[in-house]
One Martini backbone bead per residue (centre of mass of N, CA, C, O) as a GRO file, in nm:
protein
  211
    1MET     BB    1   5.568  11.233   4.493
    2LYS     BB    2   5.426  11.498   4.492
    3LEU     BB    3   5.137  11.660   4.326
    4ARG     BB    4   5.086  12.025   4.310
    5ARG     BB    5   4.813  12.200   4.159
    6THR     BB    6   4.788  12.544   4.111
    7TRP     BB    7   4.546  12.810   4.025
    8ARG     BB    8   4.556  13.168   3.989
    9ALA     BB    9   4.461  13.470   3.897
   10SER     BB   10   4.692  13.636   4.025
   11GLU     BB   11   4.917  13.500   3.852
   12ARG     BB   12   4.815  13.590   3.591
   13ASP     BB   13   4.821  13.890   3.643
   14GLY     BB   14   5.126  13.908   3.710
   15LYS     BB   15   5.211  13.845   3.409
   16LYS     BB   16   5.071  14.078   3.282
   17GLY     BB   17   5.242  14.287   3.489
   18SER     BB   18   5.561  14.232   3.403
   19GLY     BB   19   5.635  14.430   3.136
   20VAL     BB   20   5.578  14.214   2.905
   21ASP     BB   21   5.493  14.236   2.553
   22TRP     BB   22   5.511  13.995   2.321
   23ARG     BB   23   5.333  14.097   2.087
   24ARG     BB   24   5.464  14.375   2.043
   25ALA     BB   25   5.752  14.275   2.007
   26ALA     BB   26   5.700  14.101   1.763
   27ALA     BB   27   5.594  14.328   1.585
   28ARG     BB   28   5.844  14.507   1.586
   29VAL     BB   29   6.040  14.294   1.460
   30THR     BB   30   5.869  14.252   1.200
   31ALA     BB   31   5.899  14.549   1.099
   32ALA     BB   32   6.206  14.528   1.078
   33VAL     BB   33   6.219  14.317   0.867
   34ALA     BB   34   6.074  14.485   0.639
   35ALA     BB   35   6.285  14.719   0.645
   36ASP     BB   36   6.543  14.548   0.577
   37LEU     BB   37   6.441  14.462   0.293
   38ARG     BB   38   6.468  14.769   0.190
   39GLY     BB   39   6.745  14.782   0.266
   40PRO     BB   40   7.094  14.755   0.214
   41ARG     BB   41   7.131  14.480   0.391
   42GLY     BB   42   6.891  14.296   0.367
   43TRP     BB   43   6.887  13.951   0.420
   44ALA     BB   44   7.075  13.942   0.664
   45ALA     BB   45   6.925  14.119   0.864
   46ALA     BB   46   6.654  13.981   0.842
   47GLY     BB   47   6.741  13.705   0.954
   48VAL     BB   48   6.800  13.802   1.243
   49ALA     BB   49   6.512  13.927   1.294
   50ALA     BB   50   6.363  13.658   1.260
   51VAL     BB   51   6.479  13.502   1.488
   52VAL     BB   52   6.386  13.689   1.712
   53ALA     BB   53   6.082  13.673   1.651
   54LEU     BB   54   6.057  13.370   1.705
   55ALA     BB   55   6.148  13.382   1.999
   56LEU     BB   56   5.923  13.563   2.103
   57VAL     BB   57   5.691  13.381   2.019
   58GLY     BB   58   5.779  13.144   2.197
   59VAL     BB   59   5.763  13.284   2.471
   60TRP     BB   60   5.468  13.368   2.458
   61LEU     BB   61   5.355  13.078   2.438
   62LEU     BB   62   5.466  12.980   2.713
   63ASP     BB   63   5.339  13.207   2.885
   64ASP     BB   64   5.039  13.135   2.799
   65GLU     BB   65   5.038  12.843   2.898
   66GLU     BB   66   5.104  12.897   3.206
   67SER     BB   67   4.835  13.087   3.238
   68THR     BB   68   4.669  12.848   3.240
   69PRO     BB   69   4.448  12.645   3.347
   70PRO     BB   70   4.363  12.362   3.443
   71ASP     BB   71   4.214  12.081   3.392
   72PRO     BB   72   3.889  12.027   3.506
   73ARG     BB   73   3.924  11.701   3.491
   74ALA     BB   74   4.118  11.693   3.702
   75ARG     BB   75   4.220  11.568   3.984
   76GLN     BB   76   4.118  11.649   4.314
   77TYR     BB   77   4.285  11.705   4.611
   78THR     BB   78   4.346  11.670   4.924
   79GLU     BB   79   4.508  11.762   5.246
   80VAL     BB   80   4.587  11.431   5.227
   81ASP     BB   81   4.838  11.192   5.334
   82ALA     BB   82   4.912  10.855   5.232
   83CYS     BB   83   5.175  10.649   5.360
   84LEU     BB   84   5.383  10.382   5.249
   85LEU     BB   85   5.577  10.124   5.416
   86THR     BB   86   5.821   9.915   5.272
   87GLY     BB   87   5.991   9.701   5.132
   88GLU     BB   88   6.205   9.658   4.867
   89LYS     BB   89   5.964   9.545   4.668
   90GLY     BB   90   5.727   9.703   4.747
   91ILE     BB   91   5.443   9.658   4.512
   92LEU     BB   92   5.461   9.373   4.442
   93ALA     BB   93   5.312   9.133   4.304
   94GLY     BB   94   5.201   8.920   4.581
   95THR     BB   95   5.217   9.127   4.800
   96PRO     BB   96   5.097   9.281   5.078
   97ALA     BB   97   5.161   9.566   4.965
   98ALA     BB   98   4.976   9.543   4.713
   99THR     BB   99   4.709   9.521   4.870
  100VAL     BB  100   4.734   9.788   5.025
  101TRP     BB  101   4.747   9.965   4.772
  102GLN     BB  102   4.471   9.907   4.678
  103GLY     BB  103   4.324  10.014   4.912
  104MET     BB  104   4.421  10.298   4.899
  105GLN     BB  105   4.312  10.366   4.614
  106GLU     BB  106   4.019  10.323   4.682
  107ALA     BB  107   4.007  10.541   4.907
  108SER     BB  108   4.094  10.780   4.719
  109LEU     BB  109   3.834  10.786   4.545
  110ASP     BB  110   3.656  10.888   4.797
  111THR     BB  111   3.856  11.108   4.945
  112ARG     BB  112   4.113  11.244   4.793
  113ALA     BB  113   4.361  11.121   4.875
  114ARG     BB  114   4.697  11.093   4.887
  115VAL     BB  115   4.905  10.830   4.746
  116THR     BB  116   5.199  10.669   4.878
  117TYR     BB  117   5.535  10.520   4.843
  118ILE     BB  118   5.818  10.358   5.041
  119PRO     BB  119   6.106  10.184   5.010
  120VAL     BB  120   6.319   9.982   5.183
  121MET     BB  121   6.659  10.001   5.152
  122GLY     BB  122   6.830   9.729   5.232
  123PRO     BB  123   6.826   9.646   5.538
  124GLN     BB  124   6.574   9.467   5.730
  125THR     BB  125   6.583   9.699   5.973
  126ALA     BB  126   6.521   9.913   6.214
  127ASP     BB  127   6.762  10.105   6.171
  128ASN     BB  128   6.701  10.133   5.857
  129VAL     BB  129   6.395  10.225   5.873
  130ARG     BB  130   6.389  10.497   6.042
  131PRO     BB  131   6.469  10.707   5.823
  132PHE     BB  132   6.221  10.657   5.655
  133PHE     BB  133   6.007  10.721   5.863
  134ASN     BB  134   6.115  11.014   5.908
  135SER     BB  135   6.055  11.117   5.626
  136LEU     BB  136   5.742  11.108   5.660
  137MET     BB  137   5.736  11.314   5.885
  138GLN     BB  138   5.869  11.549   5.723
  139ARG     BB  139   5.631  11.535   5.495
  140GLN     BB  140   5.348  11.515   5.648
  141CYS     BB  141   5.209  11.265   5.699
  142GLU     BB  142   4.881  11.186   5.815
  143ILE     BB  143   4.919  10.889   5.696
  144VAL     BB  144   5.057  10.566   5.811
  145LEU     BB  145   5.191  10.278   5.656
  146ALA     BB  146   5.274   9.924   5.737
  147VAL     BB  147   5.503   9.676   5.595
  148GLY     BB  148   5.667   9.466   5.787
  149ASP     BB  149   5.847   9.398   6.050
  150PRO     BB  150   6.029   9.656   6.079
  151GLN     BB  151   5.815   9.868   6.003
  152VAL     BB  152   5.624   9.796   6.238
  153GLU     BB  153   5.822   9.832   6.474
  154VAL     BB  154   5.874  10.128   6.431
  155THR     BB  155   5.581  10.236   6.434
  156ARG     BB  156   5.517  10.143   6.719
  157ALA     BB  157   5.753  10.290   6.866
  158ASP     BB  158   5.678  10.607   6.727
  159ALA     BB  159   5.377  10.695   6.731
  160GLY     BB  160   5.370  10.852   7.009
  161LYS     BB  161   5.535  11.111   6.878
  162HIS     BB  162   5.267  11.133   6.663
  163ARG     BB  163   4.957  11.249   6.729
  164ASP     BB  164   4.864  11.354   6.425
  165VAL     BB  165   4.904  11.060   6.337
  166ARG     BB  166   4.790  10.792   6.138
  167PHE     BB  167   4.813  10.441   6.208
  168ILE     BB  168   4.889  10.148   5.987
  169VAL     BB  169   4.911   9.793   6.027
  170VAL     BB  170   5.056   9.476   5.943
  171ASP     BB  171   4.938   9.236   6.192
  172ASP     BB  172   4.927   8.897   6.329
  173GLU     BB  173   5.017   8.925   6.645
  174LEU     BB  174   4.932   9.216   6.730
  175PRO     BB  175   4.756   9.449   6.856
  176GLY     BB  176   4.624   9.732   6.893
  177SER     BB  177   4.606  10.080   6.964
  178ALA     BB  178   4.581  10.422   7.030
  179ASP     BB  179   4.810  10.466   6.773
  180VAL     BB  180   4.724  10.173   6.635
  181THR     BB  181   4.618  10.021   6.349
  182VAL     BB  182   4.505   9.682   6.268
  183ALA     BB  183   4.580   9.458   5.999
  184LYS     BB  184   4.509   9.166   5.849
  185SER     BB  185   4.662   8.911   5.633
  186ASP     BB  186   4.397   8.852   5.456
  187VAL     BB  187   4.143   8.844   5.231
  188LYS     BB  188   4.049   9.137   5.369
  189LEU     BB  189   4.273   9.354   5.339
  190LYS     BB  190   4.181   9.561   5.125
  191ASP     BB  191   3.913   9.642   5.267
  192THR     BB  192   4.041   9.714   5.539
  193ILE     BB  193   4.221   9.942   5.439
  194ALA     BB  194   4.007  10.116   5.312
  195ASP     BB  195   3.855  10.173   5.581
  196ASP     BB  196   4.088  10.282   5.748
  197VAL     BB  197   4.147  10.528   5.559
  198ARG     BB  198   3.885  10.659   5.568
  199GLN     BB  199   3.877  10.705   5.865
  200ALA     BB  200   4.141  10.866   5.889
  201VAL     BB  201   4.048  11.098   5.706
  202ARG     BB  202   3.819  11.192   5.877
  203THR     BB  203   3.991  11.261   6.122
  204VAL     BB  204   4.177  11.466   5.987
  205LYS     BB  205   3.960  11.664   5.887
  206ALA     BB  206   3.839  11.726   6.165
  207GLY     BB  207   4.104  11.853   6.271
  208GLN     BB  208   4.131  12.078   6.045
  209ASN     BB  209   3.831  12.187   6.129
  210GLY     BB  210   3.811  12.168   6.457
  211GLY     BB  211   3.679  11.875   6.560
   0.00000   0.00000   0.00000
């Protein structure tokens, strides 16, 4: 779900030094086309050479396009990922997960953190949720949010095993803990999530910078 685009001058230089000069190659084949037109083989050989020349020009265009830097107007994200674990309906409008997602997106505008979500498909049980939760740990999400009873249950149970991850759950029954921040599913849920994610991002960045 994550898109990371980087461009470095060294990569561009590497392509330039790759040993293939498409402009010269295309020019040589174009010259061959002209020679064939004058030779005894005539248009048949020239047609073959023309096809090769067009292919070389196409490769050169693709190669040149890949060497260009990304649009400077494109949004630049920080190396912080906030990942949401939901029920099988995902972020369907009208669900608490949709409100949480809106809060995450709002926080992303301020912090430049990447936000993603993953719905738990199949039985909504702790046993079925845990593999999805573990997948977020394997993806190294720095911030994990959970909506739904089994999602919250698994997050609370396993949060202590991942001290470097910040956890936020939507829970109206139990309070937060040293490992888990709790947001209530009330009318302020969107703003609460946005504030909690902003704080979590600041904490993660401080740790990344050795603070």
